[in-house]
C-alpha positions, 0 to 999 in steps of 0.5 A, a space after each residue: 424962651 426957645 424959638 418954635 421951629 419946624 421938625 420932620 418926624 418919620 413915621 411907619 408907612 401909611 401911619 401919617 394921618 394916625 400920627 397926626 391925629 394921635 399927636 394932636 389929641 396928646 397936645 390937647 390932653 397934656 395942654 401943650 398948645 403953647 409948645 407944639 403949635 401945628 402938626 401937618 402932612 404936606 399934600 399935593 393936588 394930583 390930576 390923573 387921567 383914567 379911561 378918558 376922565 380926569 380925577 383929582 386927588 391929594 397925595 402926600 408930598 413926603 410919604 412916611 413923614 409928618 412936619 411938626 411946628 414946635 419948641 423943642 425941649 425934653 417934654 415936646 421931644 418925648 411926646 412926639 417921639 413916643 407917639 405910636 407910629 413915630 419911628 423918630 425925628 429926622 436928624 443925626 442920632 436922636 438930635 432933631 434938626 429943624 428945617 431951614 427958612 429956605 426949606 420952609 419957603 420951598 414948602 410954603 404952598 404945601 403946608 396948611 398953616 403957612 401964609 401963601 401969597 395972593 394968587 396972581 392968576 385966575 381961570 379965564 386969564 390969558 397968559 403967555 409962556 415966557 420960559 421953558 419948553 412952551 416958551 412963546 405959547 399963549 393960552 387961556 388959564 383953565 385951572 389954577 393951583 395956588 398950593 403948587 403955584 401952577 396954572 393949567 392951559 390947553 395947547 393944540 398938539 397933533 390936532 388935539 387939545 392937551 393940558 399943560 401945567 405951568 409954574 407961575 415963574 414960567 408965565 405972564 398975564 397978557 
């Protein structure tokens, strides 16, 4: 039996959620749960400051793309390809190319179905920056984003507290 792989599907801009919903409904209606396992839209948490207030929202990591975990065969290709809003698979011609293990690992934190490692940091932890522009800086963890594998600390810049987002690889717990 063919191995299930992750494939990238291109959609019309703004149709990602509709494609995901329609595809999931079709999978259920045609009883394809044993061939198409997951449809996901990689999301990233983004914090924006507007009028002095922080607002957190989820933004699509790859607008106009949906990821599908499936066993590729004529039936699954046809179902996905003919879902309204889908313009095609990513790959040369009509041949879908699966994501590599490295690409999937890099996306790990952004994909809902993936098993993310236990987060080593918690709010209130005291950390020191060991790499990057803020090397040598210490601070209290104010926020943790498991998906992006980042923490937020506040540093004193020009006499005011400024939030700095740091990758897990740039810090160590004190």
